Each structure stands twice: as C-alpha cells, then as structure tokens.
C-alpha positions, 0 to 999 in steps of 0.5 A: 500494472501483458506479460505475454507481450513483455519484451526483455529490457535492459536494467535502469542505467544512470547517465554517466558524467563525461570525463574530460581528458587533457593531453601534452605535458599538462597534468590531467585534472581530477575526473568528475565523479559519475552522476549517482544512479537512483538508489532505492533503499529501505522498506517501502513505508519509509518512502511514503511522502509526507501528507498521507491520509492513511497507508496500507501495507500488505505482504501478499506472498506471505498472506496467500500461504494462509488458509484463512486468507485463501478462504476469504479471498477465493470466493471474491475472485472469479475462476481464472481472475488472478491469471487474467490480471497477470496476463493484463498487467504482468504482475502475479498478485500472489507472488508480490513480496510487499505492497504499500498503498497511500492515500494522498490528499482528497483523491490522489494515491500512490502504490509501491510494489516490491515485485518477485525477482523474475518480474522486472519493474521496467518490463511492467512499466513498458508493457502497461504503457501499451494499454495507455491511450494516449501515452503522455510522458515516456522516459527511460532515464533516470527511471523507466517512466510512463504517464498516460490514460487508462480506462480508470484514469490518468496514471503514472508508472515508474520503475524505482528499482529493478524490483520496485514499481510505483503506480500513482494517480492524482499525486503529482507533487508527492511523486516528484518528491519521492523521485527526487528522494530516490535519486539522492538515495534518501528513504527518510520520510516515514509517517507523522508521529504517533502514526510512525510509532504504530507502524514501527510497533507493528512492522511484523504484521502481514497486513497493516493500515495506519491513519497517521492523522485523526480520522475524519469522524463526526465528533458530535456523537457516537464513536466520533465523540469518543475519539474526538481527541485521538491523534492516530489509529492502526489496524493489523490483520493476522491470519490464524488457521480459519480465522482472521485476528483483528487488532485496532490501536488508537493513540491520543486522549480518550475520555473516562469510560471509553472502555464501555463506549467501545464495547457498546459501539462494537455490539452496535456494529455487530448487530447492524446489517454491515456487521452481520454481513461481515460475520461480526456477530459471531465474532463478539465473544472474542472481543477484548479491549485494553483502554487507558487515558491516552491509548487503546487496543481492541481485539476481535477474531473473525471467521474467514468464511463469514468475512468472505461473504460480506466482502463479496456483497460490498465490493463486487463492482470493485472486484470486477474492475480489478480482475477484468470481469 
C-alpha cells in the first residue's frame, strides 16, 4: 500500500447461501436468504474502532490543488518520489480522495484510504502482497486480505470495499472489530465525546487531527499544567494562497488566566529552535485566541515556505522511508 505488476481482479463477491429445493408434490420450503455482502457505509471516520489515541483525517486530492500545500510538500519529496511510491504500492498519493490514520494503543495503527475509482483496493492488496516476505495470511472472501511482513514490519492489508483500503499494524483486535462491523453493515463507532463533537464541527476541514482523550502531557508544569483538566483537542489546517491557517480547539476545564498562559506558551514556542525552524516566529502577529472556562480556540497563520524548510529538517528519515529514497 506495483502498479506495473497489477493484475485485473474480480470485485469482492459474497458467499451465497445454498438454496435447498424439494421435488415431487411437497411444497417448496422458503429459500434461505443469501449471506450479506460486506457493506462499507458512511465516512471513514465513522469506522475508527473505539480506543483511538488520536485520529488524523486528510483529503489529499483536495489539498494537492492548493498552492500553499504544494509549496510545503514539494521540497520534502525528491524528484520522481511520488511516481516511485505509486509504482511500488499502486497508490497515487495526490489522487487519494480521503485518508484516515488512527493510532491504536501504544504503537498500533490503522489507516483507511478511499482510493480513486480507477484504483481498485483489491488490486492494491494483491500487488503489495508480492512485497511481503512471507505472506502469512491470504484470503479472498469475504474480503481480499493479506497479512505479511514488509521491511517496516508486519502489516495487514484489506479491501473493505471496491474503493476502500485498510492498512494496519499492531492493531489486530481493532481490525477484527472493524471487519465484523463492516460485514454487518455498521459504521457507528465514531470517537469518544467531546472529540466526536470536535470532528463533527470541523468535518469540512481538508486536514484534521483529533485527540479524543486527554493528551499525554506533563501536568506538573508549563502548558501541561494549563491543560491538566482538558478532555479533548483538535487541530485543523486550511490552506489559503501561500499560507496555512492553523486552528487548535481545546475542550475541558481551563484555569483562570489561561488566555495569558496560551500567549506566553506560543511566544516561547516561536522563540525555540523548533519554532524558528517551522516559521512560527514570523507567524506570531497573526496569533488570535478565544478562551473560555471550558473551551478555547487558538489561531495562527504560518507561511508555507518557512514551514516546508522546518519539516524537511525534522522528517528527512521518515520521508526517505516513505518515498524509497
């Protein structure tokens, strides 16, 4: 999750129940209903199983049309990197309609990807199985599913629907829960409240990260002390010309004077080596905050070119792994 090695594959088919017929003068018994075909319904976020520590939702196809996003990402990807990724995995990143990444437990994850119509999920699963060494599980019903080992670790790939791909690692129980729900036609997981409400409020965001449970902060000092009783948080990113608009929402009890605490923390972040690398210092004049007793929203507009330089410094190793550099 090589296109050049993709083989045309039939769509996922259900196992139909056998219809028993009688003969002679006896009345025919009513036929047994066919076993239901797996049905993937609703938005990807609705299929995240319970227990996610945080969830990120992206609309890559929409984001890639924005100048600010291309300015941010192009310096991070070597020439030909996107094409190499597509050739290796069968997935054209800039054409993905929607992707949801959920961190499950300490180190497990699952990723749901809504592929473009011309890229069948079953083909992607079968093609990527050729890169597994070894393939531990191979099944074609009720889902096209492969489990095996990549250089990056043990992974499970499942075609949940013709256009929906699941990639997971270290999240076996969560995947089992998800597959059972899809077979029933369920899509009623969602996130814990109030994270669920934050996700619904910002459902139009092209890039969204939600922490539906309290962030693992040091609550004895600094910003961790200010957020000691928070319940959930979310970040949305909105491209605008050459800038990226960042908005952070926090839900839960906040102490008196939190507005000033947030401003002090933002200035300290901007003055740090990390903040300067990410262009936060130049973004400080755009900082705005609305803070109440049990909720807050912080806003910042970051120049895309400065952010690109910082991300390149921070994530060079990860980018090489993703794009095969």
